[in-house]
C-alpha angles and dihedrals in degrees: 000000000000112000129206092260089051092054092044095052091043091054094047094047095046092049091052091044093054092047094049092045091051092052094046092047092051091051094048092042092055092047093047092046091053092049092049091048089054090052090050092048092049092047096248094117136036116243090229091068098046101098095032091056091043091056092047092049091052090051090054094045092056093072091057095041101051098068097052091038091054091046094054091040090059090045091053098043098044093037089056090051089054093048092048090049091242091128090052089053091048092049090051087056091052098262103133135179096278091054089052087058088055089054091046089054091066089054097045097045098072090040090054091054090047092050092047091052093047099044099039101038117005097048095051089043092052091049091048094050091046090054091049092050092051090046089052089066093049088109086068094033110229092238088074099026116135095034115168115224116229093024135090107252119202123209140171092029093304096314090113126040118183132187125186121180094208142356135207120256093259090048091235100114131044132195134207096017130190122188133183117191128182118203126164094335094313123113122210121195117195130183123184140169095231143348147179137196131242143162123236106242092210102048101019091230118146121235138186107216114207127194130210107352151113133262125207118190132179148100122283113259094024129098100215096098115158118220122196135173122215140183092204129008128179116210115196109222103172137015122219108263134213090249090065091054091050091047090052090053091052088056095055119109121249091248092056092048092051093047092049122099093211118112089213090059091049090050090051091052091050091049089056091051091045091068089062095044091044090057091052093046094050091045085059091048097043100077097050090046091050094063113117138150121258112280090008115141117254098222099086093057093042092052091050091048091048091051091048093050091047089052089050092053091048092050091047092052091046091048091052092049093047090049092052093044093048096244090127124035120263094245091057093053112153096314092102090071092060093041090053093050091044088055089052089050092051090049091052088047093060097088089060095055123097090225092059093046092049090049090051091050092050091046092050091048092050092051091049 
């Protein structure tokens, strides 16, 4: 049965959670929007995918934002109750720390289900759809997406300059192309009647395929230029990076990760679960860290909580790296981080237990 205090704490925590999530989402959305705009301006991303990718990124970020947002929401809500002497009034009515954990359970339960849904299903889905959207523009190879016909377009920090007199309506084919490419002190000039872009399915490298043209290669100030004529010439403009491989792993389903024999896939699955366990661990830590004296400022506790959460993220990243590199055994994984923090939470919980209070009373009576 849900009591009045349960409903009250649930309402206060959820209000703070929604406010913190809104602020964090606005910050991340602005940062992501700026990064995507830079990719569009540099020709790495098509303008048609800008807002779709932004929405998918925000869907993926939610799974990582909910645990810290809930942690700080409990710190704010319960810390305010301590400062306003509401906890003192509750304790005088027989509502102790352990009963507050019961009330907190009603708040954390729906958030746990939401985090599980986001981390185990929504986040991989968002990564998978993002990869499919980017792959859909492979015909125009995202390295040169957003090219402006009739203008000189600069890419790869000036190493590649491309001019196309005209483009098809779907921006997949170009005509009357001029290219200047700098590589290790050598300049290549290429002119072609037409061209299109594609990605090699085997290697993942991006190419610009040119038809019916000439290629001039040499060093400035020297006369040994080489001139060649071609019917079709493929110019590699970007190699597949490690980040793309990692992004592909983040898009895999949980079933595929579990069935895989790769330690990297197992680490990815454990990282998804860690968002759920991290939420539970910090729910355990939130009440002890919320304790404060009446009219005491909240900043000391918030700074301590921020340092603790930063330490948790650092340990989690180190545990994942050690697992992949074989420093720690596979069975240990990254669970030890959550077990360690849960032990800290249980230790901080001791003053709220009847056993501890009885032991303190007996100890005080013995000393008297």
